[in-house]
FITIDO-346323 format. One line per 2 residues: number of its first residue (from 1); for each residue x, y, z of C-alpha. Coordinates in Angstrom, 3 decimals, padded with zeros to 6 digits. Example, Ala and Ser with C-alpha at 12.3 -4.5 7.8 and 13.67 -1.06 7.14 Angstrom:
<loses>
1 = 012.300:-004.500:007.800 ~ 013.670:-001.060:007.140
</loses>
This chain:
<loses>
1 = 000.246:000.132:000.032 ~ 001.361:003.384:-001.044
3 = 002.143:005.855:001.397 ~ -000.657:008.460:000.320
5 = -003.154:005.347:000.509 ~ -002.417:004.415:003.882
7 = -002.990:008.197:005.070 ~ -006.434:008.129:003.236
9 = -007.094:004.871:004.951 ~ -006.269:006.231:008.236
11 = -008.619:008.966:007.884 ~ -011.468:006.699:007.367
13 = -010.360:004.090:010.398 ~ -010.668:007.389:012.276
15 = -014.294:008.271:011.679 ~ -015.063:004.216:012.236
17 = -013.162:004.996:015.664 ~ -015.607:007.789:016.623
19 = -018.399:005.576:016.147 ~ -019.449:006.215:012.689
21 = -021.317:003.422:010.665 ~ -019.685:004.052:007.438
23 = -016.812:006.544:006.008 ~ -015.380:007.295:002.341
25 = -012.147:009.197:002.219 ~ -010.719:010.140:-001.009
27 = -007.467:011.966:-001.536 ~ -006.558:013.931:-004.741
29 = -003.281:015.370:-005.370 ~ -003.580:017.044:-008.452
31 = -001.055:018.905:-010.760 ~ -002.959:021.309:-013.099
33 = -001.666:024.000:-015.547 ~ -004.004:026.586:-017.267
35 = -002.822:029.151:-020.135 ~ -004.845:031.976:-021.075
37 = -004.414:033.833:-024.409 ~ -006.253:036.768:-025.957
39 = -005.491:039.027:-028.915 ~ -003.364:036.309:-030.590
41 = -001.142:036.436:-027.553 ~ -000.555:034.379:-024.311
43 = -001.425:036.781:-021.237 ~ -000.733:034.249:-018.407
45 = 000.239:030.543:-017.600 ~ 000.096:029.596:-014.131
47 = 000.204:025.929:-012.530 ~ -000.928:024.869:-009.074
49 = -001.042:021.576:-007.070 ~ -004.281:020.505:-005.081
51 = -003.886:018.153:-002.050 ~ -007.125:017.569:-000.590
53 = -008.872:014.821:000.946 ~ -013.006:014.662:000.588
55 = -014.761:012.710:003.485 ~ -018.219:011.328:003.633
57 = -019.567:009.922:007.015 ~ -022.670:008.140:007.735
59 = -024.242:007.862:011.470 ~ -027.693:006.109:011.802
61 = -028.679:007.882:007.977 ~ -027.050:011.306:009.165
63 = -024.836:011.941:006.208 ~ -022.187:014.520:006.485
65 = -019.169:015.320:004.635 ~ -016.362:017.837:004.519
67 = -012.715:018.565:002.979 ~ -009.291:018.223:004.741
69 = -006.373:019.792:003.035 ~ -002.652:018.380:003.427
71 = -003.744:015.991:006.128 ~ -003.800:018.513:008.645
73 = -005.796:018.874:011.838 ~ -007.283:015.338:010.944
75 = -008.611:014.586:014.612 ~ -010.265:017.757:014.993
77 = -012.069:018.082:011.741 ~ -013.363:014.036:012.100
79 = -014.540:014.814:015.641 ~ -016.360:018.169:014.614
81 = -017.766:016.015:011.396 ~ -019.199:013.552:013.789
83 = -020.426:015.951:016.348 ~ -022.382:017.542:013.246
85 = -023.586:014.033:012.203 ~ -025.126:013.402:015.547
87 = -027.308:016.939:015.585 ~ -028.875:016.106:012.146
89 = -032.262:014.617:010.898 ~ -032.060:011.092:009.569
91 = -032.309:010.969:005.733 ~ -034.696:008.262:005.363
93 = -033.739:007.720:001.438 ~ -030.083:006.807:002.479
95 = -029.210:003.177:001.432 ~ -025.831:002.700:002.035
97 = -022.474:002.847:000.109 ~ -020.888:000.122:-002.343
99 = -019.782:-003.039:-000.232 ~ -016.887:-005.482:-001.375
101 = -013.378:-005.845:-002.869 ~ -013.918:-005.189:-006.709
103 = -011.642:-005.570:-009.608 ~ -010.693:-002.584:-011.636
105 = -009.277:-002.152:-015.266 ~ -005.908:-000.647:-015.464
107 = -005.419:003.219:-015.215 ~ -003.981:004.518:-018.430
109 = -003.096:008.303:-017.470 ~ -000.481:009.874:-019.703
111 = 002.465:010.779:-017.658 ~ 003.717:013.091:-020.478
113 = 000.793:015.274:-019.287 ~ 002.312:015.297:-015.849
115 = 005.630:016.291:-017.118 ~ 004.364:019.073:-019.372
117 = 006.027:022.147:-018.178 ~ 005.371:024.646:-021.196
119 = 002.233:024.160:-023.235 ~ 002.489:027.383:-025.161
121 = 003.426:025.616:-028.359 ~ -000.299:024.038:-028.639
123 = -001.570:027.238:-027.944 ~ 000.518:028.878:-030.926
125 = -000.852:025.757:-033.394 ~ -004.205:026.742:-032.547
127 = -003.860:030.661:-033.110 ~ -001.626:029.912:-036.303
129 = -004.473:027.657:-037.535 ~ -007.278:030.339:-036.985
131 = -005.602:032.881:-038.488 ~ -004.719:030.915:-041.586
133 = -008.135:030.050:-041.937 ~ -010.055:033.405:-041.392
135 = -007.297:035.879:-042.302 ~ -004.399:038.077:-040.920
137 = -007.003:040.388:-039.101 ~ -008.617:037.412:-036.929
139 = -008.321:037.984:-033.418 ~ -008.372:034.837:-031.152
141 = -008.641:034.134:-027.338 ~ -008.696:030.795:-025.092
143 = -007.762:028.673:-022.138 ~ -005.558:025.524:-022.434
145 = -005.844:023.404:-019.525 ~ -004.025:020.341:-018.169
147 = -004.191:017.781:-015.494 ~ -002.645:014.768:-013.954
149 = -004.593:013.431:-011.006 ~ -003.323:010.991:-008.605
151 = -006.655:009.395:-006.612 ~ -006.647:007.366:-003.355
153 = -009.880:005.849:-001.917 ~ -010.304:004.132:001.165
155 = -014.014:003.027:002.167 ~ -014.977:001.356:005.731
157 = -017.194:-001.244:003.512 ~ -014.298:-002.596:001.527
159 = -012.989:-000.527:-001.422 ~ -009.325:000.434:-000.848
161 = -007.745:001.332:-004.072 ~ -005.867:004.061:-006.380
163 = -005.924:005.622:-009.895 ~ -004.292:008.000:-012.040
165 = -006.316:010.365:-014.506 ~ -004.979:012.850:-017.235
167 = -006.788:015.231:-019.621 ~ -005.678:018.170:-022.038
169 = -008.346:020.339:-023.505 ~ -008.254:023.736:-025.474
171 = -010.965:026.251:-026.068 ~ -010.714:028.606:-028.910
173 = -012.884:031.715:-030.203 ~ -011.807:033.624:-033.294
175 = -013.136:036.800:-034.468 ~ -012.696:037.403:-038.280
177 = -014.990:040.969:-037.716 ~ -016.375:042.230:-034.023
179 = -019.916:040.443:-034.998 ~ -018.423:037.202:-036.340
181 = -016.881:034.484:-034.323 ~ -016.253:030.944:-034.508
183 = -015.408:028.481:-031.615 ~ -013.309:025.257:-031.562
185 = -012.336:022.761:-028.960 ~ -009.936:019.920:-028.612
187 = -009.856:017.499:-025.776 ~ -008.101:014.390:-024.890
189 = -006.551:012.032:-022.135 ~ -003.244:011.585:-023.957
191 = -001.092:014.276:-025.324 ~ -000.411:012.229:-028.691
193 = -003.609:012.363:-029.509 ~ -004.369:016.053:-029.197
195 = -003.907:018.177:-032.075 ~ -004.832:021.845:-031.168
197 = -004.835:022.973:-034.969 ~ -007.822:021.331:-035.464
199 = -009.652:023.668:-032.735 ~ -007.990:026.544:-034.285
201 = -009.109:025.684:-037.811 ~ -012.471:024.956:-037.104
203 = -012.848:028.208:-034.952 ~ -011.490:030.125:-038.004
205 = -013.745:028.760:-040.679 ~ -016.776:029.178:-038.590
207 = -015.389:032.836:-037.985 ~ -014.618:033.458:-041.635
209 = -018.490:032.296:-042.507 ~ -020.247:034.112:-039.944
211 = -019.195:037.525:-041.667 ~ -021.754:040.054:-042.170
213 = -024.591:038.527:-040.157 ~ -028.511:039.335:-040.429
215 = -031.068:039.454:-037.834 ~ -032.366:035.868:-037.791
217 = -036.151:035.342:-038.537 ~ -038.283:033.328:-035.919
219 = -040.062:030.282:-037.206 ~ -039.546:026.591:-037.291
221 = -036.357:025.249:-038.696 ~ -034.769:021.753:-039.736
223 = -031.537:022.249:-037.780 ~ -028.219:020.671:-037.836
225 = -026.372:020.849:-034.579 ~ -022.627:020.932:-034.448
227 = -021.057:018.630:-031.954 ~ -020.086:021.359:-030.027
229 = -023.766:022.543:-029.746 ~ -025.093:019.398:-029.555
231 = -022.637:018.508:-026.511 ~ -024.495:021.220:-024.343
233 = -027.701:019.895:-024.964 ~ -026.047:016.157:-024.014
235 = -025.009:017.897:-020.757 ~ -028.694:018.575:-019.746
237 = -029.885:015.233:-020.523 ~ -027.039:013.656:-018.769
239 = -027.985:015.874:-015.794 ~ -031.570:014.290:-015.955
241 = -030.637:010.634:-016.185 ~ -029.432:010.987:-012.627
243 = -031.602:009.068:-010.251 ~ -031.154:011.959:-007.546
245 = -032.705:014.396:-010.241 ~ -035.398:012.193:-011.023
247 = -036.440:011.856:-007.633 ~ -036.699:015.256:-006.909
249 = -038.975:015.762:-010.290 ~ -036.219:017.719:-012.046
251 = -036.055:015.450:-015.053 ~ -037.894:014.683:-018.251
253 = -037.190:010.985:-017.496 ~ -039.090:010.595:-014.749
255 = -041.048:007.451:-014.596 ~ -040.438:006.620:-018.155
257 = -038.229:003.605:-017.601 ~ -038.409:001.201:-020.821
259 = -040.732:003.793:-022.369 ~ -040.059:005.821:-025.637
261 = -038.186:008.955:-025.068 ~ -036.053:009.779:-028.144
263 = -036.046:008.732:-032.058 ~ -035.244:005.170:-032.982
265 = -031.706:006.037:-034.105 ~ -030.863:007.528:-030.327
267 = -028.575:005.334:-027.969 ~ -026.806:007.181:-025.476
269 = -024.292:005.708:-023.123 ~ -022.236:006.926:-020.181
271 = -018.765:005.477:-020.527 ~ -015.833:006.795:-018.601
273 = -013.328:005.668:-021.685 ~ -009.893:005.967:-021.744
275 = -009.682:008.572:-024.375 ~ -012.131:010.866:-022.393
277 = -010.874:013.742:-020.207 ~ -013.259:012.224:-017.658
279 = -011.460:008.730:-017.512 ~ -011.547:006.988:-014.256
281 = -011.713:003.563:-013.002 ~ -014.103:003.902:-010.077
283 = -016.764:006.087:-008.817 ~ -016.695:007.936:-005.499
285 = -017.884:005.096:-003.513 ~ -015.007:002.790:-005.004
287 = -017.240:000.925:-007.149 ~ -015.700:000.089:-010.807
289 = -017.011:002.219:-013.407 ~ -018.135:000.881:-016.927
291 = -020.264:001.326:-019.745 ~ -024.119:002.066:-019.026
293 = -026.940:002.450:-021.570 ~ -029.225:004.955:-020.844
295 = -031.330:004.986:-023.831 ~ -031.035:002.402:-026.447
297 = -032.571:003.095:-029.594 ~ -035.082:005.527:-028.307
299 = -036.109:003.616:-025.248 ~ -034.987:005.053:-021.668
301 = -033.379:001.973:-020.152 ~ -032.009:002.915:-016.559
303 = -030.890:006.305:-014.684 ~ -027.694:006.498:-013.523
305 = -027.065:005.346:-009.707 ~ -025.111:005.072:-006.789
307 = -025.532:002.254:-004.132 ~ -028.498:004.199:-002.453
309 = -030.536:005.678:-005.248 ~ -030.193:001.959:-006.645
311 = -031.818:000.422:-003.293 ~ -034.482:003.090:-003.440
313 = -035.320:002.045:-007.339 ~ -034.759:-001.766:-006.488
315 = -032.014:-002.254:-009.013 ~ -027.985:-002.112:-009.015
317 = -025.739:000.776:-009.060 ~ -024.345:001.805:-012.267
319 = -020.855:003.021:-010.874 ~ -021.864:006.800:-011.124
321 = -021.665:007.753:-007.390 ~ -020.530:011.087:-006.642
323 = -020.144:011.953:-002.689 ~ -023.552:013.736:-002.941
325 = -025.423:012.285:-005.740 ~ -025.066:010.096:-008.967
327 = -023.393:011.811:-011.744 ~ -022.676:010.775:-015.734
329 = -018.867:010.956:-016.305 ~ -018.682:010.850:-020.081
331 = -021.838:010.560:-022.152 ~ -021.347:008.862:-026.124
333 = -024.158:009.049:-028.470 ~ -023.651:006.302:-030.894
335 = -022.751:007.213:-034.518 ~ -025.348:006.987:-037.172
337 = -024.956:006.231:-040.842 ~ -024.941:009.366:-042.595
339 = -021.931:011.330:-043.753 ~ -021.765:014.897:-042.464
341 = -021.249:015.995:-045.923 ~ -024.212:014.470:-047.184
343 = -026.187:015.669:-044.149 ~ -025.632:019.030:-045.235
345 = -026.154:018.484:-048.787 ~ -029.558:016.931:-048.226
347 = -030.865:019.630:-046.152 ~ -033.452:021.754:-048.210
349 = -033.654:024.724:-046.213 ~ -032.806:024.837:-042.357
351 = -029.843:025.899:-039.754 ~ -026.853:025.067:-038.830
353 = -026.081:026.004:-035.158 ~ -022.275:025.726:-034.320
355 = -022.400:026.564:-030.427 ~ -024.853:028.025:-027.708
357 = -024.801:029.269:-024.285 ~ -027.477:030.346:-021.397
359 = -029.327:027.111:-021.537 ~ -032.068:027.547:-019.229
361 = -035.114:025.268:-018.471 ~ -038.692:026.965:-017.865
363 = -039.738:023.466:-016.531 ~ -037.153:020.605:-015.858
365 = -040.237:018.358:-015.317 ~ -041.578:018.992:-018.534
367 = -038.290:019.710:-020.487 ~ -039.509:023.438:-021.620
369 = -036.300:025.394:-022.187 ~ -034.571:028.050:-024.464
371 = -030.716:028.368:-025.332 ~ -028.914:031.094:-027.308
373 = -026.824:030.110:-030.045 ~ -023.808:031.932:-030.318
375 = -020.937:032.295:-032.826 ~ -021.737:030.831:-036.429
377 = -025.405:030.684:-036.974 ~ -026.229:029.788:-040.742
379 = -029.417:029.498:-042.826 ~ -028.517:026.425:-045.221
381 = -030.486:026.312:-048.639 ~ -029.898:023.081:-050.767
383 = -026.904:022.115:-048.992 ~ -025.056:025.729:-049.299
385 = -024.733:028.568:-046.708 ~ -026.655:031.088:-047.923
387 = -026.743:033.941:-044.817 ~ -025.158:034.206:-041.494
389 = -027.738:035.181:-038.733 ~ -027.331:036.624:-035.186
391 = -029.477:037.093:-032.273 ~ -031.953:034.315:-032.387
393 = -033.125:031.797:-029.529 ~ -033.751:028.384:-029.514
395 = -037.182:028.031:-027.443 ~ -038.426:024.099:-027.558
397 = -038.922:021.156:-025.731 ~ -036.195:018.611:-024.542
399 = -038.281:015.439:-025.115 ~ -039.317:016.739:-028.671
401 = -035.955:017.648:-029.559 ~ -034.906:014.009:-028.788
403 = -037.925:012.491:-030.638 ~ -037.311:014.672:-033.815
405 = -033.889:013.603:-034.420 ~ -033.843:012.574:-037.858
407 = -030.184:011.872:-038.839 ~ -026.895:011.329:-036.904
409 = -023.549:011.391:-038.640 ~ -020.944:009.037:-038.642
411 = -018.533:011.438:-037.616 ~ -018.136:012.276:-033.688
413 = -015.997:014.394:-031.863 ~ -015.063:014.366:-028.026
415 = -016.214:017.590:-026.623 ~ -015.837:019.685:-023.395
417 = -016.243:023.379:-022.725 ~ -016.520:023.881:-019.044
419 = -018.622:027.254:-019.703 ~ -021.730:025.135:-021.017
421 = -020.824:021.597:-022.485 ~ -020.218:019.497:-019.150
423 = -019.915:016.551:-018.809 ~ -017.691:015.466:-020.981
425 = -019.004:013.769:-024.289 ~ -018.787:011.993:-027.711
427 = -020.998:013.964:-030.194 ~ -022.165:013.630:-033.666
429 = -023.668:016.159:-036.006 ~ -027.361:015.654:-035.424
431 = -030.198:016.644:-037.611 ~ -033.618:018.012:-036.017
433 = -036.862:018.496:-037.354 ~ -039.048:021.447:-036.809
435 = -037.303:022.974:-034.160 ~ -038.711:026.342:-033.039
437 = -036.592:029.506:-033.283 ~ -037.634:032.916:-031.784
439 = -036.244:036.274:-031.246 ~ -034.594:037.028:-027.798
441 = -036.424:039.423:-025.670
</loses>
């Protein structure tokens, strides 16, 4: 057993010695670096380490949690936490945490990301690609972020395990004029698979095509969603697939297991695979993670569960435990059978939406929502871009969007954008019929 894992286990054992029924301690030793850039130049590059232990303690169905930094004041913190548990009311919905000793797949973290000291070359590749695509007057800005984490988890119910996780991601926006912008992202768990020029090239191309935008017209359109836009919507669907959000009636999927909730060509899975920036081998209870099919050919098959919610729903955990509630790690949408180019060529009249922000639900239970397309918004006629739009809002229903999916592309992209497209996802281009567009008020 490593020294870090032994220290983490000592925190768990301290909680048990105080009289707790169950305790989980999870220590994260994280190495992070962020490089910000604007006006085609790097503004700042900072690096920092995080050394923190998250603790969850349960006593007679009273659930409390805290953080301990740098293994300081362990005894006092745990004693205070146990005192807090004693004055809380029982949580009648608490059903336990994962028990047993499990087998885990081997961690595939990339040590090259741990040792990366100067990421500026990757930023410059993205900037140059955008300028080459959109022209010398192009202005770019964005963020490059890297992480390398070592995770140590000790549970009173059996799991005692460690993991390493790595990621690198770039977000770049390019402006060809003040009102014409494009956005590109590139994400990977390994440095060798990371190509920042792809993100820059895409951002630059969209910015170039977005010049001279006109006021968008309200109405119903067939819409092609770019993977970046669709990743934002998948984030909402992933959030609502958590059993916790179903229980509190903030989900369109409540009471719909084994019912049709989407087009027949839609299959959604949660899969924290090795390629993903959300790669991991176990959840926050120490239970192994794996592939969970949420929607299978349009039929809702399961919610995402931890041990406690699984007991309430009379099923098994899906390995999606956060310390507070079940959560998605990395959403995959199955590829379709249409090439991206053919999807555009076959569109007689519609919109191509490249990105969005400010997604807001008026009613989580029914799925009524709105979101503001940003960056390139394009009117497509007979497969060709006819006009760039601006100032238009998507105002529709999340279940209707799923049901009206008509085509899914063969091509997919790994997407994450911390402002809106979260959790990470593997997204295709998606064609949806009869999407309601309105003018912002």
